[in-house]
C-alpha positions as CSV (number, residue, x, y, z in Angstrom):
1,M,-5.5,12.2,-14.5
2,T,-5.3,8.6,-13.5
3,A,-8.4,6.9,-13.4
4,T,-9.9,5.6,-10.2
5,V,-10.2,2.1,-10.0
6,Y,-13.3,0.3,-8.5
7,H,-12.1,-1.2,-5.2
8,E,-14.2,-2.8,-2.8
9,K,-13.3,-5.0,0.2
10,G,-15.0,-6.5,3.1
11,H,-16.0,-10.3,4.7
12,I,-18.6,-12.9,3.5
13,E,-20.1,-15.6,5.7
14,V,-19.5,-19.1,4.9
15,G,-19.7,-22.3,6.4
16,R,-23.3,-21.8,8.1
17,T,-24.6,-25.2,6.7
18,R,-21.7,-27.2,6.8
19,D,-19.6,-26.6,9.8
20,K,-21.0,-27.6,13.5
21,K,-19.8,-24.8,15.0
22,V,-20.1,-21.1,14.5
23,P,-19.6,-20.2,10.7
24,L,-16.5,-18.4,9.4
25,K,-16.1,-15.4,7.7
26,L,-13.5,-15.0,4.7
27,Y,-11.6,-11.5,3.5
28,Y,-11.7,-10.5,0.0
29,E,-11.2,-7.6,-2.3
30,K,-12.7,-6.7,-5.3
31,I,-10.9,-4.8,-7.9
32,G,-12.0,-3.3,-11.2
33,N,-15.5,-3.6,-12.5
34,G,-14.9,-5.2,-15.9
35,P,-17.0,-8.0,-17.6
36,K,-14.4,-10.8,-17.3
37,K,-14.2,-12.0,-13.8
38,L,-11.0,-13.5,-12.4
39,L,-10.7,-15.6,-9.2
40,L,-7.0,-15.9,-7.6
41,L,-6.4,-18.6,-5.1
42,M,-3.3,-18.2,-3.0
43,G,-0.9,-21.0,-1.1
44,L,0.0,-22.3,2.1
45,N,0.1,-19.5,5.0
46,S,-0.4,-16.4,2.9
47,P,-2.8,-13.8,2.6
48,G,-4.4,-13.0,-0.8
49,S,-2.6,-10.1,-0.9
50,A,0.3,-11.9,-2.1
51,W,-1.1,-11.4,-5.4
52,D,-0.3,-8.0,-5.7
53,T,1.6,-7.9,-8.8
54,V,-1.0,-9.9,-10.7
55,V,-3.9,-8.0,-8.9
56,T,-1.8,-4.3,-10.4
57,H,-1.4,-5.8,-14.1
58,F,-5.4,-6.5,-14.5
59,A,-6.6,-3.4,-12.0
60,K,-5.1,-1.6,-15.1
61,N,-7.0,-3.8,-17.8
62,P,-10.7,-2.3,-17.9
63,E,-12.1,-5.9,-19.1
64,Y,-11.4,-7.6,-15.7
65,T,-12.9,-7.7,-12.4
66,T,-10.6,-9.4,-9.7
67,V,-11.2,-11.2,-6.6
68,F,-8.8,-12.5,-4.3
69,F,-9.0,-13.2,-0.5
70,D,-7.8,-15.5,2.6
71,N,-8.3,-18.5,2.8
72,R,-9.3,-19.7,6.4
73,G,-6.8,-19.6,8.9
74,V,-4.6,-16.9,7.6
75,G,-5.0,-12.9,7.1
76,F,-8.1,-11.1,7.9
77,S,-10.2,-14.6,7.7
78,D,-11.4,-16.8,10.7
79,A,-9.2,-18.8,11.8
80,P,-10.9,-22.0,13.5
81,K,-9.8,-24.6,15.6
82,G,-9.1,-28.2,14.1
83,L,-7.3,-29.7,11.0
84,Y,-8.5,-28.1,7.1
85,S,-8.8,-30.0,4.0
86,T,-8.7,-28.5,0.6
87,S,-11.7,-29.7,-0.4
88,Q,-13.6,-28.1,3.0
89,M,-11.5,-24.8,1.7
90,A,-13.0,-25.3,-1.9
91,Q,-16.3,-25.5,-0.3
92,D,-15.8,-21.8,1.7
93,T,-14.9,-20.6,-1.8
94,L,-17.6,-21.6,-3.1
95,E,-20.0,-20.1,-0.9
96,L,-17.5,-17.0,-1.0
97,L,-18.3,-17.0,-5.0
98,D,-22.3,-17.4,-4.0
99,G,-22.0,-14.0,-1.9
100,L,-20.0,-12.1,-4.8
101,G,-23.1,-13.5,-7.0
102,W,-19.9,-15.0,-9.2
103,T,-21.8,-18.4,-10.6
104,S,-20.7,-18.3,-13.5
105,N,-18.2,-17.5,-16.3
106,V,-15.4,-17.5,-13.8
107,H,-11.7,-18.0,-14.8
108,L,-9.4,-19.2,-12.3
109,A,-5.8,-19.3,-11.2
110,G,-4.4,-20.7,-8.3
111,V,-1.1,-21.3,-6.9
112,S,0.7,-23.9,-4.8
113,M,-2.0,-25.0,-1.9
114,G,-4.5,-22.3,-3.8
115,G,-4.0,-24.8,-7.2
116,M,-4.4,-27.6,-4.5
117,I,-7.8,-26.0,-3.6
118,S,-8.5,-25.0,-7.8
119,L,-8.6,-29.3,-8.3
120,E,-11.4,-29.8,-5.9
121,L,-13.2,-26.5,-6.8
122,V,-13.7,-27.2,-10.7
123,L,-14.7,-30.9,-9.2
124,A,-17.3,-29.3,-7.1
125,D,-19.0,-27.1,-9.7
126,P,-17.4,-27.3,-13.0
127,K,-19.9,-25.4,-14.9
128,R,-18.7,-22.3,-12.6
129,F,-15.6,-22.3,-14.0
130,S,-14.5,-20.9,-17.7
131,S,-10.4,-21.6,-17.5
132,L,-8.3,-23.0,-15.0
133,L,-4.3,-22.1,-14.7
134,L,-2.4,-24.0,-12.3
135,T,0.3,-23.0,-10.5
136,S,3.5,-24.8,-9.0
137,T,1.4,-27.0,-7.4
138,N,0.3,-30.9,-8.0
139,A,-2.2,-33.5,-7.5
140,G,-0.9,-34.8,-4.1
141,R,0.6,-37.6,-2.5
142,S,3.9,-35.9,-2.9
143,P,6.2,-35.8,0.4
144,P,7.9,-32.6,1.1
145,Q,11.3,-31.8,0.1
146,L,14.3,-31.8,2.5
147,V,14.8,-27.6,1.4
148,T,11.3,-27.0,2.6
149,I,11.5,-28.8,5.8
150,S,14.7,-26.9,6.5
151,F,13.2,-23.6,5.7
152,L,10.3,-24.3,7.6
153,S,12.4,-25.1,11.0
154,R,14.3,-22.3,10.5
155,V,11.4,-19.5,9.8
156,I,9.9,-19.5,12.9
157,L,13.1,-19.3,14.7
158,I,14.4,-15.6,13.6
159,K,12.6,-13.0,15.2
160,D,13.6,-9.9,12.9
161,P,10.8,-9.6,10.4
162,R,13.4,-7.9,7.7
163,L,16.1,-11.5,8.1
164,R,12.6,-13.6,8.2
165,M,11.5,-12.1,4.8
166,K,14.8,-12.7,3.5
167,L,15.1,-15.9,3.9
168,V,11.4,-16.6,2.4
169,S,12.4,-14.6,-0.3
170,E,15.6,-16.9,-0.6
171,T,13.2,-20.3,-0.6
172,L,11.0,-19.0,-3.1
173,Y,12.6,-17.4,-5.7
174,P,16.0,-18.1,-7.7
175,K,19.4,-16.3,-6.2
176,S,20.3,-14.9,-9.9
177,W,16.6,-13.2,-10.1
178,L,17.3,-12.1,-7.0
179,E,20.3,-10.7,-7.7
180,A,19.3,-9.2,-10.8
181,A,18.6,-5.5,-11.2
182,S,15.1,-4.0,-10.1
183,P,12.6,-2.9,-12.7
184,K,13.1,0.7,-13.8
185,G,12.4,3.6,-11.7
186,S,12.4,1.4,-8.8
187,P,14.2,3.1,-5.0
188,F,15.9,-0.6,-4.7
189,K,19.1,-2.1,-6.1
190,N,18.0,-5.4,-7.1
191,N,14.8,-7.8,-7.1
192,Q,15.7,-9.1,-3.2
193,E,15.3,-5.8,-1.9
194,V,11.8,-5.5,-3.6
195,V,10.7,-8.7,-2.5
196,V,11.9,-8.2,1.2
197,D,10.2,-5.0,1.5
198,S,6.9,-6.1,0.1
199,L,6.9,-9.2,2.4
200,T,8.1,-6.8,5.5
201,R,4.9,-4.5,4.4
202,R,2.5,-7.1,3.4
203,F,2.7,-9.2,6.9
204,A,3.0,-6.1,9.2
205,E,-0.2,-4.8,7.6
206,S,-2.0,-8.6,8.2
207,P,-2.6,-10.4,11.3
208,A,-0.2,-12.4,12.5
209,Q,-1.4,-16.0,11.5
210,P,-2.2,-18.3,14.6
211,I,0.2,-21.3,15.2
212,H,-3.3,-23.8,14.9
213,S,-4.4,-22.6,11.4
214,N,-0.4,-22.4,10.3
215,I,-0.2,-26.7,11.3
216,A,-4.1,-26.7,9.7
217,Q,-3.1,-25.1,6.7
218,S,-0.1,-27.3,6.2
219,W,-1.9,-30.6,7.4
220,A,-4.5,-29.1,4.4
221,A,-1.7,-29.6,2.0
222,L,0.2,-32.2,2.9
223,F,-2.8,-34.4,2.9
224,H,-4.1,-33.3,-0.2
225,H,-5.0,-35.9,-3.2
226,V,-6.8,-36.1,-6.4
227,N,-6.4,-39.3,-8.0
228,S,-6.1,-40.1,-11.6
229,T,-10.2,-41.0,-11.9
230,R,-10.9,-37.8,-10.2
231,L,-8.7,-35.6,-12.3
232,A,-9.6,-37.5,-15.6
233,Q,-13.3,-36.2,-14.5
234,I,-11.9,-32.5,-14.8
235,R,-10.2,-33.3,-18.5
236,A,-13.6,-34.7,-19.4
237,S,-15.4,-31.2,-18.2
238,G,-13.6,-29.6,-21.4
239,L,-12.4,-26.9,-19.3
240,P,-9.6,-24.5,-20.9
241,I,-6.3,-25.5,-18.5
242,L,-2.7,-24.9,-18.4
243,V,-0.1,-25.8,-16.3
244,V,3.2,-24.1,-15.2
245,T,6.1,-24.5,-13.2
246,G,9.5,-23.5,-12.5
247,T,12.6,-26.0,-12.8
248,R,14.1,-24.7,-9.3
249,D,10.8,-24.9,-7.0
250,N,11.9,-25.6,-3.6
251,F,8.3,-26.2,-2.0
252,V,6.6,-28.6,-4.8
253,R,8.7,-30.9,-7.0
254,P,8.0,-29.8,-10.9
255,S,6.8,-33.8,-11.3
256,G,4.0,-33.0,-9.9
257,S,3.1,-30.5,-12.8
258,Y,4.1,-33.3,-15.1
259,H,1.8,-35.6,-14.2
260,L,-1.2,-32.7,-14.0
261,A,-0.3,-31.8,-17.2
262,K,-0.4,-35.5,-18.5
263,E,-3.4,-36.7,-16.3
264,L,-5.6,-33.2,-17.6
265,G,-4.6,-33.6,-20.9
266,C,-3.4,-30.2,-21.0
267,P,-0.5,-27.9,-21.9
268,L,2.8,-27.6,-19.6
269,V,4.9,-24.4,-19.4
270,V,8.2,-24.9,-17.8
271,F,10.3,-21.8,-16.7
272,E,13.6,-22.5,-16.9
273,G,15.7,-21.8,-13.6
274,S,12.4,-20.1,-12.2
275,G,11.3,-20.8,-8.5
276,H,8.1,-21.3,-6.5
277,A,6.5,-17.7,-6.6
278,L,6.1,-17.8,-10.7
279,P,2.8,-14.9,-10.6
280,G,5.6,-12.4,-8.9
281,E,8.9,-13.7,-10.8
282,Q,7.4,-13.7,-14.5
283,T,4.3,-11.6,-13.7
284,E,4.4,-10.3,-17.6
285,T,4.0,-13.6,-19.1
286,Y,2.0,-15.3,-16.2
287,C,-0.8,-12.6,-16.7
288,R,-0.3,-12.7,-20.6
289,F,-1.2,-16.6,-20.3
290,I,-4.3,-15.6,-18.0
291,E,-5.4,-12.7,-20.7
292,E,-5.0,-15.5,-23.3
293,L,-6.1,-18.5,-21.8
294,N,-9.7,-16.7,-21.3
295,T,-9.8,-15.4,-24.2
296,K,-8.8,-17.8,-26.7
297,G,-9.5,-20.8,-24.6
298,K,-8.1,-24.1,-25.1
299,D,-7.1,-23.9,-29.0
300,G,-5.9,-20.4,-27.8
301,I,-3.3,-21.6,-25.4
302,F,-2.1,-24.4,-27.4
303,E,-0.6,-22.0,-29.8
304,L,0.5,-19.2,-27.3
305,V,2.5,-22.3,-25.8
306,A,4.1,-23.3,-28.8
307,K,5.3,-19.5,-29.7
308,S,6.6,-18.7,-25.8
309,E,10.2,-18.7,-24.9
310,V,10.4,-19.4,-21.1
């Protein structure tokens, strides 16, 4: 008989001492009750449930308690009007962690805009975190690629949810991976069918994102910037850090990851032929990196990267 995994969900109020308007509520979910605390930060205009494959992996590991949440402006979290910033969302996250009682030894993984927020998080409170995995992200001041602009202009015009999710999947993942056979036991013939079904169900179950908060989050990502001086502060903290990227990322240029790794003095893993959504495309390897980074720290991850073939 399969053991029941602890699962908690709800809202935590943040921003009471920062926002002149009414404080907002962030929706979160907590899975597992192990001693290792893992916080997952999702990217632009996506709910925290987009971490589903990673959450499923760590739900099977009794050593972990995993938390994911919806950033302000998406999912079941409040969507206040006005423009957002990554530093503002980092403060939201710190107050969420305070509400959970997670004040130390937090392992952190952020993807895309979630990685941008993660940089601001460790700058604001470096002693709270034990490791950092930066995924498909950058330090800012990088203009969007033409394929990104094309995608954003096309996706809002498609009314059929499955056709819209098909376009999303083809932008997030490389064609070769989408056309590959789905995992053994899956009712779908290939990975694209798996992803489209997952995306369609996820967005059907989550509140539609208001246009104003879509723009507000996009603004935060576009104007995010952590300069070399601030990156040096993160490096000086001694926090174990790993940067990962794919060579076929349509949203964030891989060069941004190269810059981060150089400035932070940490290893860089480049997935040849992979796209933007590495947690979903390279789940097994991605989760192994989290586990090794959390268990062995800085020295261990250098050893792991040296032995890895990706």
